[in-house]
C-alpha positions as CSV (number, residue, x, y, z in Angstrom):
1,M,-51.0,-19.9,-9.5
2,T,-47.6,-18.4,-10.1
3,R,-46.8,-18.9,-13.8
4,S,-44.4,-16.1,-14.5
5,V,-41.5,-14.5,-12.8
6,L,-39.7,-11.3,-13.8
7,I,-36.3,-10.6,-12.3
8,V,-35.1,-7.0,-12.5
9,G,-31.3,-6.7,-12.3
10,G,-28.6,-9.1,-13.3
11,G,-25.3,-9.7,-11.5
12,S,-24.9,-12.5,-9.0
13,A,-28.3,-12.0,-7.3
14,G,-30.3,-11.9,-10.6
15,W,-28.6,-14.7,-12.4
16,M,-28.3,-17.1,-9.4
17,T,-32.0,-16.6,-8.8
18,A,-32.8,-17.1,-12.4
19,A,-30.8,-20.2,-12.8
20,A,-32.2,-21.8,-9.5
21,L,-35.8,-20.9,-10.3
22,A,-35.6,-22.2,-13.9
23,R,-33.9,-25.5,-13.0
24,A,-36.3,-26.1,-10.0
25,T,-39.5,-25.3,-12.0
26,R,-38.3,-27.1,-15.1
27,G,-40.2,-25.0,-17.6
28,R,-43.5,-24.9,-15.7
29,V,-42.8,-21.2,-14.8
30,S,-41.7,-18.5,-17.2
31,V,-38.6,-16.8,-15.9
32,R,-37.4,-13.6,-17.5
33,L,-34.6,-11.3,-16.5
34,L,-34.4,-7.6,-17.3
35,E,-30.8,-6.5,-17.3
36,D,-29.1,-3.2,-18.1
37,P,-26.1,-4.1,-20.3
38,G,-24.3,-1.0,-19.1
39,H,-24.7,-1.9,-15.4
40,V,-21.2,-2.5,-13.9
41,E,-21.8,-3.0,-10.2
42,D,-22.8,-6.4,-8.9
43,T,-26.2,-6.9,-7.2
44,G,-25.4,-9.6,-4.7
45,V,-21.9,-8.7,-3.4
46,L,-20.0,-5.5,-2.8
47,G,-16.6,-6.2,-4.2
48,P,-15.2,-7.6,-7.5
49,F,-14.0,-10.7,-5.7
50,E,-15.7,-13.1,-3.3
51,A,-14.7,-15.8,-0.9
52,I,-17.7,-18.2,-0.6
53,L,-18.8,-20.3,2.2
54,P,-19.2,-24.1,2.1
55,S,-23.0,-23.6,1.8
56,L,-22.4,-22.6,-1.9
57,N,-21.1,-26.0,-2.8
58,G,-24.6,-27.6,-2.6
59,F,-26.1,-24.7,-4.5
60,N,-23.5,-25.0,-7.3
61,A,-24.1,-28.7,-7.4
62,S,-27.9,-28.1,-7.8
63,L,-27.0,-26.0,-10.9
64,G,-24.9,-28.8,-12.3
65,L,-21.6,-26.9,-11.8
66,T,-18.6,-29.0,-10.9
67,E,-15.5,-27.7,-9.2
68,A,-13.6,-28.4,-12.3
69,T,-15.8,-26.0,-14.3
70,L,-15.5,-23.2,-11.7
71,I,-11.7,-23.7,-11.5
72,A,-11.3,-23.7,-15.3
73,K,-13.9,-21.2,-16.3
74,A,-14.3,-18.9,-13.2
75,N,-10.7,-18.8,-12.0
76,A,-11.8,-20.3,-8.7
77,T,-9.4,-21.6,-6.0
78,Y,-10.1,-23.5,-2.8
79,R,-10.7,-22.0,0.6
80,L,-10.4,-23.5,4.1
81,G,-11.2,-20.3,6.1
82,T,-9.9,-16.9,6.9
83,V,-6.7,-15.8,8.6
84,F,-7.4,-12.6,10.6
85,R,-4.3,-10.5,11.1
86,S,-3.9,-7.6,13.6
87,W,-7.6,-7.7,14.7
88,T,-6.7,-8.0,18.4
89,R,-3.3,-6.4,18.4
90,R,-0.8,-5.6,15.6
91,D,1.4,-8.7,16.1
92,H,-1.3,-11.4,16.4
93,D,-3.3,-13.5,14.0
94,Y,-5.7,-16.3,14.2
95,I,-7.7,-18.5,11.7
96,H,-11.4,-18.9,11.5
97,P,-11.4,-22.4,9.8
98,F,-14.1,-24.4,8.1
99,S,-13.5,-27.1,10.6
100,E,-14.4,-28.5,14.0
101,F,-12.0,-28.2,16.9
102,G,-11.0,-31.6,18.1
103,G,-14.0,-33.7,19.1
104,T,-16.5,-34.2,21.9
105,L,-14.7,-35.9,24.8
106,D,-16.8,-37.5,27.6
107,G,-19.9,-35.7,26.4
108,V,-18.2,-32.2,26.7
109,P,-17.3,-30.0,23.8
110,F,-13.6,-30.1,23.0
111,H,-12.8,-26.5,23.8
112,H,-13.6,-27.0,27.5
113,H,-10.8,-29.7,27.7
114,W,-8.5,-27.3,25.9
115,L,-9.4,-24.6,28.4
116,R,-8.4,-26.9,31.2
117,L,-5.0,-27.5,29.8
118,K,-4.6,-23.8,29.1
119,A,-5.4,-23.0,32.8
120,A,-2.6,-25.5,33.7
121,G,-0.2,-23.9,31.2
122,M,-0.1,-27.1,29.1
123,A,-2.2,-26.3,26.0
124,P,-0.9,-26.2,22.4
125,P,-2.5,-23.5,20.2
126,L,-6.3,-24.2,19.7
127,E,-6.0,-24.2,15.9
128,A,-3.7,-27.2,16.1
129,F,-6.8,-29.3,16.6
130,A,-8.7,-27.9,13.6
131,V,-7.6,-29.8,10.5
132,A,-8.6,-26.9,8.1
133,A,-6.5,-24.5,10.1
134,V,-3.4,-26.7,10.1
135,A,-3.8,-27.4,6.4
136,G,-4.3,-23.8,5.6
137,R,-1.2,-22.8,7.4
138,A,0.7,-25.5,5.5
139,G,-0.6,-24.4,2.2
140,R,-2.2,-27.8,1.6
141,F,-5.7,-29.0,0.6
142,S,-7.7,-32.1,-0.1
143,L,-11.4,-32.8,-0.4
144,P,-13.0,-33.8,2.9
145,S,-13.4,-37.6,3.4
146,D,-16.8,-39.1,3.3
147,D,-15.7,-41.6,6.0
148,P,-16.7,-40.2,9.4
149,R,-13.7,-42.1,10.9
150,S,-11.3,-39.9,9.0
151,V,-10.2,-36.7,10.6
152,T,-10.6,-34.8,7.3
153,S,-14.4,-35.5,7.5
154,T,-14.5,-32.8,10.2
155,M,-13.6,-30.0,7.8
156,G,-15.5,-28.1,5.0
157,Y,-14.3,-25.9,2.2
158,G,-15.4,-23.0,0.1
159,L,-13.9,-21.2,-2.9
160,H,-12.3,-17.9,-3.9
161,L,-13.5,-16.5,-7.2
162,P,-13.8,-13.3,-9.3
163,V,-17.6,-12.5,-9.1
164,A,-17.9,-11.5,-12.8
165,D,-16.4,-14.8,-13.9
166,Y,-18.8,-16.7,-11.7
167,V,-21.8,-14.8,-12.9
168,A,-20.9,-15.6,-16.5
169,V,-20.9,-19.3,-15.7
170,V,-24.2,-19.1,-13.9
171,R,-25.7,-17.0,-16.6
172,D,-24.9,-19.8,-19.1
173,V,-26.7,-22.3,-16.9
174,A,-29.8,-20.0,-16.6
175,V,-30.1,-19.4,-20.3
176,A,-29.7,-23.1,-21.0
177,A,-32.5,-23.8,-18.6
178,G,-34.8,-21.5,-20.5
179,V,-34.4,-18.1,-18.8
180,E,-35.2,-15.2,-21.2
181,R,-32.7,-12.4,-21.1
182,I,-34.1,-9.0,-21.8
183,A,-31.7,-6.0,-22.4
184,G,-33.0,-2.8,-20.9
185,W,-32.9,-0.6,-17.9
186,F,-35.5,-0.1,-15.2
187,A,-37.5,3.1,-15.2
188,D,-40.7,2.7,-13.1
189,I,-43.3,0.3,-11.6
190,E,-47.0,0.0,-12.0
191,R,-48.9,-1.0,-8.8
192,R,-51.8,-3.4,-8.8
193,A,-55.2,-1.9,-8.3
194,D,-55.4,-3.3,-4.8
195,G,-52.1,-1.6,-3.9
196,E,-50.7,-4.8,-2.5
197,G,-48.0,-5.3,-5.1
198,L,-46.8,-4.8,-8.6
199,K,-48.7,-5.1,-11.9
200,A,-45.8,-4.4,-14.2
201,V,-42.3,-3.0,-14.5
202,V,-41.6,-0.3,-17.1
203,A,-38.3,-0.2,-18.9
204,G,-36.5,2.9,-20.0
205,D,-37.8,2.6,-23.6
206,G,-41.4,2.3,-22.5
207,R,-41.8,-1.5,-22.7
208,R,-44.0,-3.0,-20.0
209,F,-43.4,-6.4,-18.4
210,E,-46.1,-8.0,-16.4
211,A,-45.6,-11.0,-14.1
212,D,-47.1,-12.9,-11.2
213,L,-44.0,-12.6,-9.1
214,F,-41.3,-9.9,-9.3
215,I,-37.7,-10.3,-8.0
216,D,-35.8,-7.2,-7.0
217,A,-32.1,-7.9,-7.8
218,T,-31.2,-4.3,-8.5
219,G,-28.6,-4.0,-5.7
220,Q,-28.4,-1.6,-2.8
221,K,-30.8,0.9,-4.3
222,G,-33.6,-1.6,-4.4
223,D,-35.5,0.0,-7.3
224,L,-38.6,-2.2,-6.8
225,I,-38.8,-2.9,-3.1
226,S,-38.0,0.7,-2.0
227,R,-41.1,1.9,-3.9
228,L,-43.3,-0.5,-1.9
229,D,-42.7,1.1,1.5
230,A,-40.2,-1.4,2.7
231,G,-38.3,0.4,5.4
232,R,-34.7,-0.2,6.3
233,V,-32.9,-1.4,9.5
234,D,-29.6,0.4,9.8
235,Y,-26.5,-1.5,11.1
236,S,-24.0,1.3,10.7
237,H,-24.1,2.2,14.4
238,W,-22.1,-1.0,15.0
239,L,-20.6,-1.5,11.6
240,P,-19.5,1.9,10.3
241,A,-17.5,0.8,7.3
242,D,-19.0,2.3,4.1
243,R,-16.5,2.2,1.3
244,I,-14.8,-0.6,-0.7
245,S,-12.3,-0.7,-3.5
246,G,-10.7,-3.7,-5.2
247,A,-7.9,-4.6,-7.6
248,L,-6.4,-7.7,-9.2
249,G,-2.7,-8.2,-8.7
250,P,-0.2,-10.7,-10.2
251,V,-0.4,-14.4,-9.5
252,E,1.2,-15.6,-6.3
253,A,1.6,-19.0,-4.8
254,L,-0.8,-18.6,-1.9
255,G,-2.5,-21.2,0.2
256,P,-6.2,-21.9,0.6
257,L,-6.9,-19.1,3.0
258,T,-8.5,-15.7,2.7
259,E,-6.6,-12.9,4.5
260,A,-8.4,-10.1,6.4
261,K,-5.9,-7.7,7.9
262,A,-7.1,-4.9,10.2
263,L,-5.7,-1.5,9.4
264,R,-6.0,1.9,11.1
265,G,-9.1,3.0,9.3
266,G,-10.6,-0.3,8.2
267,W,-9.3,-3.6,6.9
268,S,-7.9,-5.2,3.7
269,W,-8.8,-8.5,2.0
270,K,-6.5,-10.8,0.0
271,A,-7.2,-14.1,-1.7
272,P,-5.6,-16.3,-4.4
273,L,-7.5,-16.5,-7.7
274,G,-6.8,-18.5,-10.8
275,N,-5.9,-15.3,-12.7
276,G,-4.1,-13.4,-10.0
277,V,-4.5,-12.2,-6.4
278,G,-7.7,-10.4,-5.5
279,T,-7.3,-7.5,-3.0
280,M,-9.9,-5.3,-1.5
281,R,-9.9,-2.4,0.9
282,V,-12.8,-1.7,3.2
283,S,-12.9,1.5,5.3
284,A,-15.1,3.9,7.2
285,S,-15.3,7.4,5.8
286,A,-16.0,8.8,9.3
287,F,-12.5,7.7,10.4
288,E,-10.4,7.8,7.2
289,A,-10.1,10.2,4.3
290,S,-11.1,9.0,0.8
291,G,-8.3,7.6,-1.4
292,A,-7.7,8.1,-5.1
293,Q,-8.9,4.6,-6.1
294,P,-12.5,4.2,-7.3
295,Q,-14.7,3.1,-4.5
296,I,-18.1,1.5,-4.0
297,R,-20.2,3.2,-1.4
298,F,-22.5,1.2,0.9
299,S,-24.2,1.2,4.2
300,N,-24.6,-1.9,6.4
301,G,-28.2,-2.8,7.0
302,R,-31.3,-4.7,5.8
303,R,-34.8,-4.1,4.6
304,S,-37.6,-4.2,7.2
305,R,-39.4,-6.4,4.8
306,A,-37.7,-8.2,1.9
307,W,-41.0,-9.6,0.5
308,V,-43.8,-7.0,0.0
309,G,-46.9,-8.0,-2.0
310,N,-45.7,-10.0,-4.9
311,C,-42.2,-8.5,-4.9
312,V,-39.2,-10.3,-3.3
313,A,-35.8,-8.6,-2.7
314,I,-32.7,-10.8,-3.0
315,G,-29.0,-10.0,-2.6
316,L,-28.0,-6.4,-1.8
317,S,-31.6,-5.3,-2.4
318,A,-32.5,-7.2,0.8
319,T,-29.4,-7.1,3.0
320,T,-26.1,-5.2,2.7
321,L,-23.2,-6.4,4.8
322,E,-19.5,-5.8,4.3
323,P,-17.6,-8.8,3.0
324,L,-15.7,-9.5,6.2
325,E,-17.0,-13.1,6.6
326,A,-17.8,-13.6,2.9
327,S,-21.6,-13.6,3.4
328,G,-22.6,-12.0,0.1
329,L,-23.2,-14.9,-2.2
330,H,-24.4,-17.0,0.8
331,L,-27.2,-14.5,1.4
332,V,-28.2,-14.7,-2.2
333,Q,-28.2,-18.5,-2.1
334,S,-30.0,-18.5,1.2
335,G,-32.7,-16.0,-0.1
336,V,-33.2,-18.1,-3.2
337,S,-33.5,-21.3,-1.2
338,K,-36.1,-19.7,1.2
339,L,-38.0,-18.4,-1.8
340,L,-38.2,-21.9,-3.4
341,G,-39.3,-23.4,-0.1
342,L,-42.1,-20.8,0.1
343,F,-42.8,-20.5,-3.6
344,P,-46.4,-19.1,-3.9
345,S,-48.9,-21.4,-5.6
346,S,-51.7,-18.8,-5.6
347,D,-52.3,-15.1,-5.7
348,S,-52.4,-15.1,-1.9
349,M,-48.8,-14.5,-0.8
350,G,-49.3,-13.0,2.7
351,A,-48.4,-16.0,4.8
352,A,-45.4,-16.9,2.6
353,A,-44.2,-13.3,2.7
354,A,-44.5,-13.1,6.5
355,E,-42.4,-16.2,7.0
356,Y,-39.8,-15.1,4.4
357,N,-39.4,-11.8,6.1
358,R,-39.0,-13.4,9.5
359,L,-36.3,-15.8,8.2
360,I,-34.4,-13.1,6.2
361,A,-34.4,-10.7,9.1
362,A,-33.2,-13.2,11.6
363,E,-30.4,-14.5,9.4
364,A,-29.2,-10.9,8.6
365,D,-29.3,-9.9,12.3
366,R,-27.3,-13.0,13.4
367,L,-24.7,-12.3,10.7
368,R,-24.6,-8.7,11.8
369,D,-23.7,-9.9,15.4
370,F,-21.0,-12.2,14.1
371,M,-19.3,-9.4,12.3
372,I,-19.7,-6.9,15.2
373,L,-17.8,-9.4,17.4
374,H,-14.7,-9.0,15.2
375,Y,-14.7,-5.3,15.7
376,R,-15.8,-5.0,19.3
377,A,-13.3,-7.5,20.7
378,N,-10.2,-5.7,19.6
379,A,-7.2,-4.4,21.5
380,R,-6.0,-1.8,19.0
381,K,-5.9,1.1,21.5
382,G,-5.5,4.7,20.5
383,E,-7.0,4.4,17.0
384,P,-10.3,6.3,16.5
385,L,-12.2,3.6,14.5
386,W,-11.1,0.7,16.8
387,D,-11.7,2.7,20.0
388,A,-15.2,3.6,18.7
389,V,-16.4,0.2,17.8
390,R,-14.9,-1.4,20.9
391,N,-16.8,1.0,23.1
392,T,-20.1,0.8,21.3
393,A,-22.7,-1.3,23.2
394,P,-23.5,-4.4,21.2
395,P,-27.1,-5.6,20.3
396,D,-28.8,-7.5,23.1
397,E,-28.4,-10.9,21.5
398,L,-24.7,-10.5,21.0
399,A,-24.2,-9.2,24.5
400,H,-25.9,-12.4,25.8
401,K,-23.6,-14.5,23.7
402,V,-20.5,-12.7,25.0
403,R,-21.7,-13.1,28.6
404,M,-22.4,-16.8,28.3
405,F,-19.1,-17.6,26.5
406,S,-17.0,-15.3,28.8
407,S,-18.5,-16.8,31.9
408,R,-18.6,-20.5,31.1
409,G,-17.5,-21.2,27.6
410,R,-21.1,-21.8,26.3
411,V,-22.0,-20.9,22.7
412,S,-25.6,-19.7,22.6
413,L,-27.1,-19.9,19.1
414,Y,-30.3,-18.5,17.9
415,D,-32.5,-19.4,14.9
416,E,-31.2,-18.8,11.4
417,E,-27.5,-18.7,12.4
418,T,-25.2,-18.9,9.4
419,F,-22.2,-19.9,11.5
420,E,-22.2,-22.8,13.9
421,D,-20.5,-23.3,17.3
422,S,-17.0,-24.0,15.9
423,S,-17.0,-20.6,14.0
424,W,-18.1,-18.7,17.1
425,I,-15.5,-20.5,19.2
426,A,-12.8,-19.6,16.6
427,V,-13.6,-15.9,16.7
428,F,-14.2,-15.7,20.5
429,M,-10.9,-17.4,21.2
430,G,-9.0,-15.7,18.3
431,Q,-10.2,-12.3,19.6
432,N,-8.9,-13.3,23.0
433,L,-12.3,-13.7,24.7
434,I,-11.3,-16.6,26.9
435,P,-13.9,-18.1,29.2
436,R,-13.3,-17.7,33.0
437,R,-14.0,-21.3,33.7
438,Y,-14.4,-24.6,31.9
439,H,-17.0,-27.4,32.3
440,P,-16.5,-29.1,35.7
441,I,-16.9,-32.6,34.1
442,C,-13.5,-32.1,32.5
443,D,-11.8,-32.6,35.9
444,Q,-12.9,-36.2,36.0
445,T,-10.1,-37.1,33.5
446,P,-6.6,-37.2,34.9
447,I,-4.7,-34.4,33.4
448,A,-1.9,-36.7,32.2
449,D,-4.5,-38.8,30.3
450,L,-5.9,-35.6,28.8
451,V,-2.5,-34.5,27.6
452,A,-1.9,-37.9,26.0
453,R,-5.3,-37.9,24.3
454,L,-4.8,-34.5,22.8
455,G,-1.3,-35.3,21.8
456,R,-2.5,-38.3,19.8
457,M,-5.3,-36.1,18.3
458,Q,-2.7,-33.5,17.2
459,A,-0.5,-36.1,15.7
460,V,-3.3,-37.6,13.7
461,I,-4.2,-34.2,12.3
462,G,-0.6,-33.5,11.5
463,Q,-0.2,-36.8,9.6
464,A,-3.4,-36.2,7.6
465,V,-2.2,-32.7,6.6
466,E,1.2,-34.0,5.6
467,A,-0.4,-36.5,3.3
468,M,-2.4,-33.8,1.5
469,P,-1.2,-32.3,-1.8
470,T,-0.4,-28.6,-2.0
471,H,-3.1,-26.2,-2.9
472,A,-1.4,-25.5,-6.2
473,E,-1.3,-29.2,-7.0
474,M,-5.0,-29.6,-6.3
475,L,-5.8,-26.7,-8.5
476,T,-3.8,-28.3,-11.4
477,R,-5.4,-31.7,-10.8
478,Y,-9.0,-30.4,-10.7
479,S,-8.6,-28.0,-13.6
480,R,-7.8,-31.0,-15.8
481,E,-9.9,-33.8,-14.4
482,P,-13.8,-33.4,-14.3
483,T,-15.3,-33.8,-10.9
484,Q,-18.9,-34.5,-9.8
485,P,-20.7,-31.8,-7.9
486,R,-20.3,-32.3,-4.2
487,P,-23.2,-31.4,-2.0
488,S,-22.4,-29.4,1.1
């Protein structure tokens, strides 16, 4: 039976795993974390700031963290999605909102009815039917309604936050739950006699730490998992970005949206935080010379196996993806959740490891495809990076998705997708991949009736957004008034 866990590496991957394991096992399993006090890079994300997905709301709630705590102690702000600027052409932007578009009409997804109006030259912008996009443009925010009859029930939300501040809050939760924090740096491993896993981890000062289960949260280098013959699947053929830098600027009155702006040799990131504006720059060294600002180097890809023997890689140790769609902390949370669902109860971990590896690989590959779509469907002609990624053949699964959507507006999803139909529709349409035809059932509704129905829908969304407080007002309110954790 698994009675002891040793986590090697701190940062978001290490401390999120420690807090979740300690709270879930309630003292029945010893959880220790070996952390180098001099380690400065995070182990779950690539940049100093992060924009998290709605999936993290449930994880934070499971740790007993309220939004009020994260706003007050972690300088968090709300997030309704991302505005992508200049990704198709330099004068165009679109929003990927945490929101559905319209609603199903006559058993057909909303975007088909919108496509019918577009073909007739009568369609308002698609984002006018996504409440999160309309609110984001207006700089307004409210918590989604629990009443399914309310239009705001169709949206979700995430947060923006400085990673170090978030880690500090989660670390307090972990220590309070009984996690033992050990100061020291990793030096080597000792294999088990059967060669199937680890017996102990050796610190730089010679101390040995044995455990039943080891967690590799050492970041991209994967100090443990790389020594266990876990190969690597490289994504850089499609995603060539390999450098990131970040800085904190002065406070600005920004709305609840992340900004991702395409540049000649990469893209920039901008988001409001409680203590300023977080900015990051992501670029590809093959297409742009290095700047003077300190940079983190990375390579997009994943481990062939994230669980080998009795060692499990979580965070950047398992999967490294640029922060274009803010998947870093989501992948940590997802890895922890999968580990808890497959938590070994005996020395035999083979079946659990095989399933974990299947799930982690599928999730990483689907996220890879979603990010490739942003790059591939661009119209920035005459720029080496953008010409190269546009002309690189996509993975087979993404090629199938593009064919199905371009042909008939169908979103084909695979297992372990992080983003659902509405997100794929937002990016397909935003990147100007417009289907050649809509569903024929749409023609059964007289076009005048359809115009009237969509007009009423647009008006309801507009009224709901107008009634919302501003983003700044919500931050002030929830930094002063305790809130209960809200599951995702």
